[in-house]
VOGU-3710 file (C-alpha; in Angstrom, 3 decimals, decimal comma):
1> mgvpepladr> -18,268/23,191/34,221  -20,846/22,760/31,409  -21,469/24,854/28,306  -22,700/28,374/29,212  -26,430/28,557/28,691  -26,376/31,284/25,987  -23,989/29,157/23,944  -25,803/25,895/24,654  -29,011/27,323/23,212  -27,282/27,859/19,866
11> msmaeqheyl> -25,201/24,641/19,767  -25,971/21,102/18,689  -24,996/18,272/21,021  -21,893/17,585/18,915  -20,849/21,238/19,078  -21,322/21,277/22,853  -19,264/18,090/23,107  -16,471/19,650/21,043  -16,564/22,847/23,122  -16,149/20,965/26,401
21> rarfsrrtmi> -13,376/18,743/25,083  -11,523/21,707/23,661  -11,599/23,404/27,080  -10,440/20,198/28,755  -7,655/19,757/26,188  -6,312/23,273/26,782  -6,260/22,759/30,560  -4,452/19,419/30,076  -1,860/20,934/27,796  -1,165/23,809/30,183
31> rggavtlgav> -0,931/21,562/33,221  0,874/18,583/31,698  2,791/20,167/28,853  1,154/17,924/26,266  2,164/19,215/22,848  1,126/16,337/20,620  -2,295/17,691/19,722  -0,911/21,112/19,016  1,227/19,538/16,334  -1,736/18,261/14,308
41> aggafvpgat> -2,063/20,490/11,271  -5,310/22,301/10,663  -4,821/22,401/6,901  -6,822/20,380/4,438  -5,423/17,997/1,871  -3,384/19,790/-0,757  -5,180/19,181/-4,058  -2,863/18,602/-6,978  -2,885/16,695/-10,181  -4,703/13,809/-8,500
51> araatpnrrp> -7,711/15,986/-7,745  -7,704/17,322/-11,297  -7,561/13,811/-12,701  -10,875/12,974/-11,045  -12,623/16,216/-12,009  -13,926/15,087/-15,425  -15,672/12,178/-13,704  -17,946/14,324/-11,579  -21,636/13,858/-12,308  -22,762/16,708/-14,613
61> ggtdtvdgal> -24,916/19,385/-13,083  -23,872/18,817/-9,488  -25,005/16,189/-7,018  -27,873/16,241/-4,580  -27,121/15,145/-1,052  -29,234/13,293/1,479  -29,592/13,693/5,234  -26,070/13,029/6,506  -27,408/11,315/9,620  -28,527/8,453/7,376
71> vapfgrhlay> -25,106/7,948/5,762  -22,204/6,087/7,398  -18,632/6,253/6,052  -16,897/2,995/5,149  -13,744/1,733/3,488  -11,277/3,668/5,635  -7,676/3,190/4,555  -4,453/4,855/5,629  -1,303/5,793/3,756  1,926/7,400/4,863
81> gndprtemtv> 2,770/10,831/3,547  6,233/11,707/2,265  7,550/11,575/5,845  5,989/8,657/7,779  7,174/10,174/11,052  4,953/13,245/10,717  2,438/12,673/7,900  -0,531/10,375/7,414  -3,431/10,427/4,961  -6,815/9,032/5,978
91> swqvpvavdk> -9,125/8,104/3,105  -12,666/6,747/3,117  -15,829/6,371/1,096  -19,492/7,240/1,462  -22,281/5,601/-0,550  -23,919/8,902/-1,582  -22,887/12,547/-1,724  -22,602/14,302/1,663  -21,979/17,856/2,814  -18,823/19,102/4,527
101> pfirvgahpw> -16,800/15,895/4,999  -14,175/16,091/7,745  -11,898/14,170/10,048  -11,451/14,581/13,791  -8,113/13,622/15,315  -6,469/13,677/18,727  -4,277/11,822/21,184  -7,223/10,310/23,109  -10,615/8,941/22,074  -12,299/11,509/24,302
111> dlshkidaep> -10,325/14,392/22,829  -10,969/14,783/19,125  -11,265/18,554/19,085  -9,086/18,988/15,987  -11,502/19,029/13,089  -10,005/19,137/9,595  -11,837/19,446/6,298  -11,542/16,542/3,854  -11,272/16,695/0,088  -14,055/14,861/-1,778
121> rplhtpagvg> -13,149/13,143/-5,053  -16,309/11,849/-6,736  -15,686/9,303/-9,475  -18,424/8,852/-12,062  -18,641/5,740/-14,220  -21,253/6,183/-16,957  -23,543/3,483/-18,232  -21,974/1,407/-20,970  -18,577/1,094/-19,301  -18,331/-2,606/-18,580
131> asgdhtqyym> -20,913/-3,895/-16,135  -20,909/-0,835/-13,905  -24,069/0,889/-15,034  -24,384/4,585/-14,193  -22,504/4,760/-10,916  -20,836/7,500/-8,860  -18,440/6,703/-6,029  -17,590/9,284/-3,388  -14,063/9,153/-1,978  -12,742/11,444/0,762
141> harltrlkpg> -9,146/12,241/1,699  -7,627/14,158/4,604  -3,866/14,668/4,831  -2,549/15,115/8,368  0,808/16,818/8,823  2,996/18,025/11,692  2,262/14,868/13,659  4,670/13,643/16,322  6,914/10,646/15,534  6,115/7,339/17,167
151> rtyyygvgha> 2,736/8,479/18,494  -0,643/6,789/18,358  -3,543/9,018/17,327  -7,282/8,479/17,423  -9,465/9,669/14,581  -13,034/9,667/13,354  -14,381/10,579/9,942  -17,692/12,243/9,285  -19,742/14,860/7,513  -22,664/17,149/8,190
161> gfdpaephla> -25,157/15,078/10,181  -22,653/12,358/11,108  -20,165/13,465/13,758  -17,869/10,818/15,295  -17,683/13,037/18,388  -21,235/12,007/19,292  -21,144/9,383/22,075  -23,263/6,899/20,125  -20,713/6,939/17,280  -17,671/6,242/19,443
171> gtlgtfttap> -17,478/2,770/17,935  -16,573/4,291/14,566  -13,232/5,656/15,788  -9,927/4,359/14,463  -6,255/4,692/15,354  -2,935/5,021/13,586  0,691/5,232/14,710  3,362/7,335/13,049  6,840/6,000/12,287  9,424/6,448/15,062
181> arsepftfta> 12,016/9,202/15,067  14,834/6,675/15,534  15,544/3,165/14,364  13,868/0,444/16,396  12,581/-3,064/15,643  9,367/-3,262/13,626  7,377/-5,589/11,392  5,839/-5,057/7,988  3,785/-7,352/5,766  3,342/-7,668/2,010
191> fgdqgvsyhg> 1,404/-9,418/-0,733  -0,094/-8,810/-4,165  -3,130/-9,829/-6,223  -5,832/-9,735/-3,575  -9,272/-8,904/-4,939  -12,512/-9,663/-3,127  -12,843/-13,175/-1,757  -12,903/-15,291/1,362  -9,158/-15,823/0,965  -8,497/-12,105/0,670
201> landalilaq> -10,481/-11,520/3,840  -8,675/-14,341/5,637  -5,273/-12,935/4,697  -6,356/-9,511/5,977  -7,232/-11,031/9,329  -3,873/-12,791/9,537  -2,026/-9,618/8,609  -3,787/-7,653/11,334  -2,639/-10,282/13,825  1,014/-9,608/12,883
211> npafhlhagd> 0,649/-6,010/14,156  2,632/-4,575/11,230  3,812/-0,970/11,105  2,678/-0,874/7,454  1,597/-3,196/4,652  2,846/-3,327/1,060  0,377/-4,312/-1,665  2,307/-5,165/-4,827  -0,488/-4,409/-7,281  -3,679/-5,888/-8,751
221> iaygdpagqg> -5,602/-4,506/-5,843  -9,361/-5,023/-6,293  -9,775/-6,444/-9,820  -12,511/-4,073/-10,858  -11,101/-4,757/-14,331  -10,797/-8,559/-14,533  -9,254/-8,507/-18,026  -6,197/-6,537/-16,945  -4,981/-5,386/-20,361  -5,332/-1,674/-19,593
231> ktsdtgfdsr> -7,644/-1,046/-22,557  -11,130/0,423/-22,891  -12,006/-2,776/-24,736  -11,424/-4,832/-21,575  -14,586/-6,748/-20,749  -16,209/-7,315/-17,389  -15,148/-4,046/-15,738  -17,260/-3,176/-12,704  -16,299/-0,148/-10,622  -18,547/-1,359/-7,779
241> vwdqflyqte> -16,026/-4,107/-6,992  -13,982/-1,344/-5,357  -16,809/-0,727/-2,876  -16,617/-4,372/-1,845  -12,828/-4,344/-1,714  -12,524/-1,257/0,488  -15,222/-2,595/2,792  -13,360/-5,928/3,036  -9,982/-4,314/3,667  -11,126/-1,713/6,189
251> svakqvpwmv> -10,644/-4,047/9,160  -6,873/-3,762/8,778  -6,291/-0,743/6,496  -8,078/1,609/8,909  -5,133/1,228/11,305  -2,237/-0,037/9,167  -0,903/2,189/6,354  -1,819/0,345/3,153  0,927/1,230/0,688  0,041/0,145/-2,835
261> aygnhdmeaw> 1,865/-0,250/-6,125  -0,143/-0,479/-9,352  -0,495/-3,653/-11,388  -1,959/-4,372/-14,792  -5,479/-4,849/-13,382  -5,216/-1,365/-11,858  -4,979/0,335/-15,260  -8,632/1,336/-15,703  -8,444/3,028/-19,082  -11,880/4,666/-19,011
271> yspngyggeq> -10,908/7,377/-16,518  -7,681/8,843/-17,891  -5,119/8,268/-20,652  -2,693/6,551/-18,257  -5,463/4,406/-16,750  -4,882/5,706/-13,221  -7,658/8,301/-12,920  -9,771/5,891/-10,878  -6,859/5,011/-8,612  -6,090/8,687/-8,080
281> arwelpdngp> -9,646/9,188/-6,848  -9,402/6,254/-4,416  -5,846/6,521/-3,079  -3,611/9,289/-1,786  0,009/8,134/-1,756  3,309/9,952/-1,212  3,914/12,382/-4,088  7,714/12,350/-4,061  8,125/10,239/-7,209  9,434/11,422/-10,566
291> dadnlpgvys> 6,012/12,303/-12,024  3,047/12,273/-9,642  0,639/13,154/-12,484  1,633/10,316/-14,787  3,024/7,730/-12,340  1,069/8,153/-9,080  2,153/4,718/-7,825  5,869/5,559/-7,890  7,173/6,888/-4,571  9,436/6,122/-1,635
301> fvhgntavis> 9,411/6,427/2,137  11,660/5,646/5,078  10,552/3,848/8,223  13,305/3,604/10,830  16,365/2,029/9,235  14,523/0,827/6,128  13,851/2,636/2,856  10,946/1,380/0,746  10,545/2,129/-2,962  7,330/1,535/-4,918
311> ldandisfei> 7,658/1,217/-8,700  5,232/0,986/-11,620  6,251/-1,987/-13,755  3,459/-1,263/-16,262  5,917/1,326/-17,586  8,405/-1,357/-18,669  6,215/-4,424/-19,275  6,616/-6,248/-22,578  3,909/-8,733/-21,609  1,107/-6,189/-21,088
321> panlgisggt> 2,225/-3,069/-22,981  -0,703/-0,675/-22,451  1,569/1,728/-20,541  4,903/0,580/-21,956  7,297/3,547/-22,048  4,858/5,924/-20,380  7,601/7,579/-18,287  10,064/7,995/-21,129  12,788/6,596/-18,887  12,252/9,082/-16,044
331> qtrwlerqlk> 11,180/6,330/-13,645  14,396/4,356/-14,091  16,539/7,476/-13,728  14,625/8,404/-10,561  15,080/4,876/-9,220  18,849/5,114/-9,563  18,901/8,487/-7,806  16,868/7,052/-4,944  19,045/3,958/-4,607  22,211/6,051/-4,647
341> kyradrdidf> 20,800/8,416/-2,030  19,669/5,674/0,319  22,915/3,743/0,050  24,804/6,928/1,010  22,613/7,479/4,100  24,318/5,990/7,154  20,995/5,828/9,025  19,504/3,453/6,435  20,484/-0,210/6,598  17,984/-1,787/4,234
351> vvvffhhcay> 16,423/-0,940/0,887  13,240/-2,839/-0,038  11,697/-2,444/-3,498  8,208/-3,613/-4,420  6,235/-3,591/-7,659  3,890/-5,838/-9,600  5,512/-7,745/-12,500  8,059/-10,360/-11,501  11,758/-10,103/-12,100  12,214/-13,823/-11,420
361> ctstahaseg> 9,357/-16,329/-11,226  8,565/-19,728/-12,760  4,762/-19,741/-12,546  3,220/-21,073/-15,745  0,960/-18,006/-16,079  3,215/-14,941/-16,373  6,646/-16,169/-15,220  9,296/-13,403/-15,485  9,146/-9,946/-17,053  12,043/-9,147/-19,362
371> gvrdewvplf> 11,470/-5,414/-19,104  12,184/-5,550/-15,376  15,340/-7,579/-15,955  16,543/-5,129/-18,613  15,749/-1,875/-16,806  15,894/-2,430/-13,069  17,720/-5,627/-12,130  21,148/-4,128/-12,985  20,375/-1,257/-10,606  19,216/-3,632/-7,876
381> ekytvdlvin> 22,548/-5,422/-8,140  24,648/-2,262/-8,439  23,162/-0,831/-5,242  22,766/-4,209/-3,495  19,030/-3,978/-2,851  18,150/-6,173/0,124  14,734/-7,511/-0,886  12,522/-7,284/-3,976  8,817/-8,100/-3,561  6,524/-8,811/-6,535
391> ghnhvyertd> 3,013/-10,051/-7,278  1,428/-10,774/-10,695  1,866/-14,550/-10,439  -0,650/-15,997/-7,975  1,848/-18,145/-6,121  4,537/-17,898/-3,469  8,026/-18,280/-4,902  11,420/-17,258/-3,557  14,772/-17,243/-5,287  18,317/-17,871/-4,193
401> aikggevake> 20,584/-14,805/-4,088  20,998/-13,769/-7,732  23,619/-11,819/-9,669  23,673/-11,453/-13,425  20,752/-13,823/-13,825  22,595/-16,665/-12,124  22,675/-18,128/-8,623  25,395/-16,257/-6,735  24,628/-18,053/-3,466  22,199/-20,830/-2,700
411> lpiggtahpe> 19,782/-19,726/-0,005  18,063/-22,709/1,575  15,111/-22,321/3,917  16,511/-20,879/7,135  19,613/-19,508/5,387  21,141/-16,019/5,506  22,020/-13,734/2,593  24,487/-10,815/2,685  23,492/-8,594/-0,254  26,831/-6,782/-0,463
421> tdgvvyvtag> 28,498/-10,023/-1,561  25,799/-12,610/-2,227  23,329/-10,900/-4,570  19,638/-9,980/-4,478  16,748/-12,120/-3,199  13,383/-11,906/-5,009  10,033/-12,992/-3,549  6,808/-13,413/-5,482  3,981/-13,020/-2,947  1,029/-12,966/-5,311
431> aagkslyafs> -1,309/-15,408/-3,565  -3,299/-12,896/-1,518  -6,771/-13,911/-2,626  -7,349/-14,377/-6,362  -7,483/-17,817/-7,978  -4,164/-19,626/-7,866  -1,825/-20,388/-10,781  0,525/-23,357/-11,226  4,191/-24,352/-11,400  5,925/-26,536/-13,949
441> aeqsyeghek> 8,058/-28,094/-11,187  7,073/-29,693/-7,893  6,286/-27,501/-4,933  9,108/-27,096/-2,428  8,493/-25,381/0,884  9,269/-25,667/4,577  8,879/-29,259/5,702  8,295/-30,372/2,101  11,580/-29,526/0,356  12,055/-30,929/-3,150
451> dvesvssfvc> 15,426/-29,874/-4,524  15,590/-29,764/-8,324  18,559/-28,832/-10,473  16,584/-26,726/-12,925  13,052/-25,526/-13,620  11,629/-24,968/-17,099  10,098/-21,527/-17,461  9,994/-18,462/-19,710  10,595/-14,724/-19,694  8,337/-12,180/-21,440
461> vdggrqsesv> 10,398/-10,209/-23,938  9,704/-7,767/-26,732  7,844/-9,890/-29,246  6,672/-12,737/-27,051  7,953/-15,403/-24,667  11,461/-16,753/-24,478  11,970/-20,173/-22,914  14,581/-20,672/-20,227  15,736/-23,264/-17,704  16,619/-21,763/-14,335
471> awsrvryldy> 18,401/-22,906/-11,190  17,403/-20,018/-8,915  13,900/-21,194/-7,921  14,394/-22,176/-4,284  10,893/-22,178/-2,698  7,596/-22,830/-4,491  4,301/-22,891/-2,608  0,909/-23,030/-4,284  -1,678/-21,791/-1,831  -2,843/-18,519/-0,311
481> sflrvdvtpa> -0,154/-16,715/1,635  1,562/-13,444/2,486  4,957/-12,150/3,561  6,002/-11,052/7,039  9,292/-9,167/7,522  10,768/-8,451/10,973  13,330/-5,655/10,901  15,996/-5,365/13,605  18,550/-2,537/13,555  22,199/-3,261/14,319
491> srgrlatlkv> 23,192/-2,975/17,978  26,258/-3,818/20,109  28,205/-5,189/17,203  25,345/-7,319/15,912  24,201/-7,316/12,315  21,086/-5,503/11,211  18,615/-8,107/9,955  15,511/-8,629/7,897  13,907/-11,882/9,014  11,534/-12,830/6,205
501> rgiaetgetv> 8,763/-15,403/6,510  6,265/-16,732/4,010  3,059/-17,437/5,951  0,185/-19,529/4,602  -3,487/-18,699/5,044  -3,514/-21,488/7,627  -0,934/-19,610/9,695  1,823/-22,120/8,948  5,292/-20,909/7,946  6,182/-22,108/4,442
511> dhftvarrar> 9,503/-20,276/4,101  11,916/-18,287/6,231  15,294/-16,701/5,609  17,391/-13,767/6,806  18,980/-10,809/5,057  21,834/-9,346/7,113  23,986/-6,202/6,935  26,780/-4,837/9,048  26,248/-1,471/10,714  27,993/1,381/8,913
//
């Protein structure tokens, strides 16, 4: 039952291991009718504009490699493809250049016979750019297609000299689960403004404990650029912060799709005119947005009964205008098409939108973005979006149900909103790990409610800040936290629900409310 001697003489141990598992897999499939592994695509990642964006950053003259046995991958992170039921991208990093990067994938940890080439995207940061020095980062991406819905897969990433099929590397394997073919209950989590810190790490650990199907990161991901103005004159930029961030986040992102939107600190202007060349080297996101070359953080996906839309608010930000107007209005037109399509789909109950700059927030740092209110809020109300998630302000704040800038329905802690009649609920979940901001009014959260009639704040408009007094600020919590959302489809005459909870770094619940819809 071993490898035939003539073959064994010419094979490495890893190749012999793969040969035996492949034979075992074929026998299993014939006997048991297992078709899952046969559905894993053998194709490599499809290089597009994102690969081209990173090309100018390659180190001139090629790159020498070292013995691959001495190099371990790190920073694994997942992302859904355009169809979360059948597509997943696995991305990772290596500290130096390696030969022939690949991924192995299968339905069991002992059966990883499907070996798929990965696409390397080296990103070179020359000396003189911030504090980075002369530094090259090596990112790898492998897009998996033709997966089976609702299945858990095992995977290992490697390169020449480092094969996760070797028994002593079994501890490097990871797993992921595709979205189900039909609607069923699930959980997702969300936050923004994480960076590298003890608090960011603590929130990651808490998120992993929620067992989410996916996680939404509403921008300002690693803070390699601490200035966040999207200019080459920004000071303090250090590309190596991304190495720390991806290492920190791997504990959860290696098994939970980490779906990101781009914030102002993610515009790294040294790599490309739109500031996203670095992000395009590090991330591989769905490419179904209006302009994957120019707006790589704009996309949508559907998980069960819930559609999720990621937007790039840098395009419409008056406060930080480095990319103001970059889409020429195509993003807003695409958003309306998406909202119209999802609202016409009888299989979709909920539409969740996430992006960085806040539509409604009273933090004393950034407060609200007038560009979002002008461009997108009317569409959110027209198509009765169920939940809007933002970052940017390093606080937790939640509104009442809003229409036309006013409270349409008060939504106390524990209350229920019906978007078709009550308006849209906005949550700022920007306390994922960076230093906290402040409020002008008292905090008010679960067990510590402080009702106030109005809160003094401002909105960023073309030309500066405009003061306002608002009545829609319902929950204000000033400590590290994240958002958990439990989704339940409608059944037996019951409403479909989003049960939303704000959870502190301590594990305590600081807010909870429900968004409900009738089955169509």
